[in-house]
C-alpha positions, 0 to 999 in steps of 0.5 A, a space after each residue: 530101820 526106817 527108810 529115808 524117802 525123798 519126796 520130789 514135788 514138781 512146781 513152778 513159782 510163777 511171778 506173773 510179772 517181774 523182770 519182764 512185763 506181764 505179757 512176756 511172762 504170759 507168753 512163757 506161761 502158755 509155753 509152760 502149761 502146754 508142755 505140762 499138759 503134754 507131759 502129763 498126757 504122755 508119761 504116766 510116771 510124771 504124776 503131779 504138778 503143784 500149780 503154785 497155789 494161785 488159781 489166776 494161773 488158770 485164767 491167764 493160761 485159758 486166755 491164750 489156749 481156751 481150746 485146752 480147757 477140757 484137758 486141763 480140767 480133767 487133770 485137775 479133777 484127777 488130782 494131777 494138777 493141784 490148784 489153790 487155795 489163793 487167787 494170787 500169791 500176794 504180799 501179805 503186809 502190803 495188802 489189807 486184812 480184807 484183801 488177804 481174806 478176799 484172796 483166799 475166798 475167791 481162790 476157793 470159789 474159783 477152785 470149787 468150779 473144778 471140784 478140788 482145791 489144795 488145802 495148803 497155806 502156800 507162801 513160797 516167797 512172801 516177804 514175811 508172813 502175817 501173824 494171823 495167818 494160822 488163824 485165817 488158815 484154820 478158818 478155811 480148814 487148812 492145817 499146814 503152811 509152807 513158806 520160804 522166808 521169815 524164820 530161818 535166814 534164807 537171806 537175800 541170796 537164798 543162802 542158809 547159814 550155820 545152825 549154831 547162829 542165834 538167828 535160828 528160831 527152830 532147829 528144824 524145817 518143821 515147826 508149829 506156827 501159832 497166831 496171837 489167838 492160839 490158832 496153830 498150824 504145822 509150818 514147813 520152811 523151805 530151808 533150802 529154798 523152793 528149788 532144792 530139787 530143781 533140774 535133777 540129772 539123769 546121768 548117773 555121774 552127775 546125779 551122784 554129785 547132785 544127790 550127795 549135796 542135796 540129801 545132805 542139805 535137806 537132812 541138815 534141817 529135817 526132823 524126820 526121814 521124809 525129805 522134801 525136794 522142790 522140783 522147780 523154781 521161778 518160771 521154771 519149765 517142766 522137767 520132762 525127763 524127771 521120771 528117768 532122773 528118779 530111776 537113776 536116783 533109785 539105782 544109786 541109792 537103793 536104801 532110799 525111796 524116791 517118789 514123785 510126790 504131792 504135798 498131800 502125799 508128803 504130809 501124810 507120810 510126814 505126820 506120823 514121824 514128826 518128833 515131840 520137840 518141835 518148836 512153836 513160832 509165834 505171830 509174825 514171821 518177819 525175819 526178826 532174828 536175822 542180820 536184817 539185810 534180807 527181809 526185803 521190808 524196804 519194798 514197803 517204800 519202793 514206788 510209794 505211788 503204788 501203795 497210795 493207789 492200792 490203799 485207796 482201791 482197797 478202801 473203796 471196795 471194802 469200806 465203800 462199795 461193799 457196805 453201801 451195796 449191802 445197805 442198798 440191798 437192805 433198804 431198797 431191795 436192790 440186788 447185791 452186785 456179786 459179779 461186779 465186786 468179784 471182778 473189781 477185787 480180782 482186777 485189784 488183786 492182780 496188782 497184789 503179787 509180791 513183785 507187783 505191789 512191792 514195786 520191785 519189777 521193771 517199769 513196764 510192769 508198774 505202768 500196767 498196774 496203774 491201769 488196773 488200779 484205775 479199772 478197779 476204781 472205776 467199777 467200785 465207783 459205779 457200784 458206790 454211785 448206784 448204791 447211793 442212788 438206791 438208798 437216797 431214793 428211800 429217804 423221806 426228806 419231805 418229813 423234815 418240816 424244819 427245812 422248808 419246801 425249797 431246801 436242797 437235801 444232802 446226805 453224808 454216809 459214814 461207812 466205818 464201824 464207829 460213829 464219826 465226825 469230820 469235815 466233808 464237802 459235797 457239790 450240789 446242783 441248785 439249778 438244773 436244765 436238761 436238753 436234748 442232744 443237738 440244740 446249742 446248750 450255750 444259751 442254757 449255760 448263759 441263763 444259768 450263769 446269770 441266776 442271782 444266787 445269793 449264797 451268803 444268805 443260805 444256811 445249812 440245817 441238821 434234821 432238827 433245824 439247827 444251823 451248822 457252820 458251812 462254807 458255800 462256793 459258787 462253782 458256776 455252770 457245768 455240763 453233766 448227764 444221767 443214764 436212766 435205766 429205762 431211757 436214753 441218756 439225759 444231758 444237762 447243764 447245772 449251776 453248782 455249789 460246793 458246801 464244806 462243813 463239819 458233819 457231826 456224829 454220823 452213825 456207823 454204817 449209816 448216814 445223816 442228812 442235811 439241807 441247804 436252805 435259804 435264810 427266812 425272809 431274806 435275812 442274813 445268816 447271822 440274823 437267821 439262826 446262824 451257828 454259835 461260835 465253836 470251839 476252834 480258836 486261831 492263835 498266833 502261828 497256831 490253833 486250838 480246840 477243846 482237845 488240842 493246842 498246835 503251835 508252829 515253830 519258825 522251822 515249820 515243825 509243830 508242837 502238839 499239846 494234849 489238853 486232856 493229859 497235859 502232855 506236849 509233843 514237841 518238834 513234830 514234822 521235821 523232814 529228813 533226807 539221805 542218800 539211797 544206793 540200794 534198789 527196789 528191794 533194799 534201802 542202803 544209805 551211803 557210807 559217811 553220808 550226812 543225813 539232812 533235816 529241816 530243823 535249821 531251815 526257816 519255813 514260811 508259815 501262812 494262814 491258809 484257811 480259817 473257818 468255824 469247822 477247820 483251820 489250816 496253815 501252810 508251811 513252805 520249806 525251800 530246801 536244796 538236796 543232792 541231785 543224785 548219787 555220784 558218778 561211780 554209782 552207775 559203774 557199780 550198778 553195771 558191774 553188779 557190785 552187791 549193794 552192801 559193798 558199794 562205795 558211791 556217795 552223793 553228788 555235790 550238785 544240788 537241786 531244789 526241794 520245795 515242800 508245801 505242807 498243809 496242817 489242819 485242825 477241825 473244830 472237834 478234831 482229836 488229831 491233826 491232819 497233814 498233807 505234804 506236796 513236793 516236786 521231786 527232782 532228786 535221784 537216789 535218796 529217801 525222804 522221811 517225816 520225823 515225829 518225835 514221841 519222847 516216850 519211854 517205851 521198849 515196844 510199839 504197836 503197828 497196824 498189821 493184818 487183823 491185829 495191832 502187832 506189838 514189836 520191839 523197838 530195839 532189834 535182836 543182837 543179830 540185826 546189823 542193818 543200821 535201818 530197822 524199818 518195818 511195815 504198817 497198815 493204817 498206823 504206828 503208835 508208841 505209848 509209855 502207859 500214861 500217854 501215847 502218840 499215834 501216826 496214821 497214814 494213807 498209803 505210807 506203808 514203811 516206818 521206823 522208830 529211831 533208836 536215838 533215845 527219842 523214840 521218834 516215829 519216822 515215816 517214809 514219804 518217798 524212796 527214789 532208786 534206779 534199779 530192780 536189784 536181785 539177780 541181774 542188771 535191770 534199770 528202773 528209771 521210773 522208780 526214781 519217782 520224779 515229779 509231783 508227789 502228795 502224801 498224807 498222814 495224821 498225828 493224834 496224842 492219846 491217854 496211853 493204855 486208857 485211850 488206845 481202842 478209840 485212837 486206833 478206831 480213829 486211825 482206821 477212819 482216817 483212811 476211809 473217805 466220806 461219801 456224800 450225795 445230793 438227795 431229792 425232796 421226796 417222801 420215803 420210808 427211811 428217816 433223814 438219819 439212819 443206821 442199820 445196826 448197833 454194836 458194842 465192844 470197845 476193843 473190837 474193830 469192825 472189818 467187813 459189812 457185805 453179803 455172802 454169795 452162797 446164801 445172801 447173808 449179811 456178813 459182819 466181821 470183827 477182830 479183837 485188838 486186845 490180848 483179853 476177851 471182849 464182849 460183843 453185843 449186836 442189835 440189827 435194825 432190820 428183820 433177821 431170821 437167824 444169826 449163824 457163826 461163820 468164817 472167812 469163807 462165809 459158811 454157815 457154821 452153827 446157829 446163834 441164840 438171840 436174846 430179844 433180837 440181840 446177839 451177845 458173844 464173847 470174843 477171845 483175845 486177838 480172835 477174828 469172828 464172822 457172823 452171817 445174818 440170815 435175812 427174813 424173807 417177806 
């Protein structure tokens, strides 16, 4: 007869910051780690400790106790403290695809210093799990994932229901988990949570009661006699008498084995006993098959300002600093800043744990996050600046004869994977005077201010000398400084001009250079080869180009006509407001609350900008909404009334909500760009923008981690939450096959497709709440997000099934800023327009262009958005010695054959592929 084995795995789930500020948790961490090292040293029976799957714990501890480094390292090398594979335990849906990869890569790099790493996909408390996790884990040689949420309804209170519920996708806590590409790992659910073996009693009487219940609970879901008990919980101190407690258990249950175990030992015992009827769960684990109250998806809209800062920070590193530093390395030989980028990524990722980026901590935590975002941004911007300087120093602008000797070149960089057109602004110094520190610079400023700059006579030229419509604004004289590599700082005064224009067809991962030149002979711009009239037309309360017609209604909503398909999308841009008596984790609208909208509210519509490259309208709504929840809400929170049982409504008092919307159409734009600014003075509410699609569809596509995830619009029968909000990264899209409508965003991670027959896409712009929620009373007044707010999104119609790859690329580009810089008049080896490589693959998305630290290879990563294979053709325009198939850890796997310098490959459905291009050395 097979004996039952109880595997006790000691751990602590370490939220770096949550219901206390980071440093308070930091103090507790130092105490915990000291106790752990002392216990391991003194008690050989205490064999193992799982360090929560995140290497940052080591960094945090050694900041306080560097003197214990040698002892800590020895226990790690001996396999008694198990570390990795992540740097932090991130929220998977609120961090980008590449951020998830950097997290795993840097976690491996840190663990490698100690010679050992846990090959376990550890997701103890992620608020849902990304569908491509099995593929990412497999690429890192990880064959097992453990998770606490997403499949069975562990629920908001970590409670488990009955097995006969249809909410259960697997009858066991063991299952297989498969990504859309077919990659599969063994999945282990903490069905009784990651604390089911916590605080094991030593006393025989207490132990008997403890184990009778715990063994029954674990056996209820286990498919084998190998039972898993997690000895620890959130910030749980070490149970120093665990060895004695296990001796008591062995005496009480002589027919069972009680082992102080590790995941490695547990999985080795589990494997041979797994049954053949394990279920396979597919893709995203978002607790789709639950009542919808415990998914914690509304953390996607808690403190939206954090999500906006995070999106900008991630994009700056992965679509700015990394590709520009790579290009600088290729064209100038400038060293790739590995250490700086790792520092910037680590600083950013310190905001990625689920209680941090989710916005569900106390106010002090999120104040500190702002500083981290700023620090990471400052490093990223410095890398961008140095890279642009190195690249532009190689551009031969004097080779362009059409510009003339006095022209001022400006270079526009497109760091996305696709050709791009769009409106850019660049500030140029048309006159500059250096001065030494000490003398009064006021005279220099006065002289520059008086320069007769006849800007209207200037014109912007492309590399062929063709004029491009451009707006020039005199910004006056400004102070600036340079920090040369070989001398002291150089302050200066400069007369500045801002040039705004539509940059056409800038090549992918490359640049185009333009020149601001004086019109010949002093002629006016109209008489000196001015650009011909463009496609952009002004309409009464509207605008039009070759692709779209926009008409604005009296209530401020707008109709968009797709001229290519003839489809009209009507009444877009209505704002919706309702009460919220939930918390940072969960949205809950009060019972009998009447949702307010701007449908019946007249708006003031004015033309804000009319240029050949862009037309912008300003739409102003003067609205009034309830000031807060009513007075009973404070008492309900004080008494810890569960959010689903609260009876509070909205107050009768109202406050103004003035929303200023700017809607823009570019000359060659295939979508509209929208910004909305408002001063939020209301509390306990939610603000959304509504984009009706009127398309008949039962599913949607939402940008998720390395995939366009297909999700049902109608939830399963068990879903009783009135809200079906979900996560998004760059976009959400609804299509009926012949036509589609996509809403892209910048840092707005929550959407819902309304189940009212219209398939309206509702994007959350703001959610104001007043408490953390969860296990105690933790007021968070700053989560009300009072004050000035600005949000940005974009809308684009498309031709349904025939047009989705291009529109998805457009949405990815929408999140990426243009990088512009003034360039010198100089000789150089690079042309005025350049791209480092060409690639083709219609359903592929380029995700990374960087350099590996191990081999200095150029790393290129794509993922296939389609459910069918896609051919990739890659042609580098730089000398390549070899191309290696790689993975997310940037290892060289095997050498790929090249056909006359071109790589041809077939990328499987939903597959993530990485190639390492070995550069030919001189």
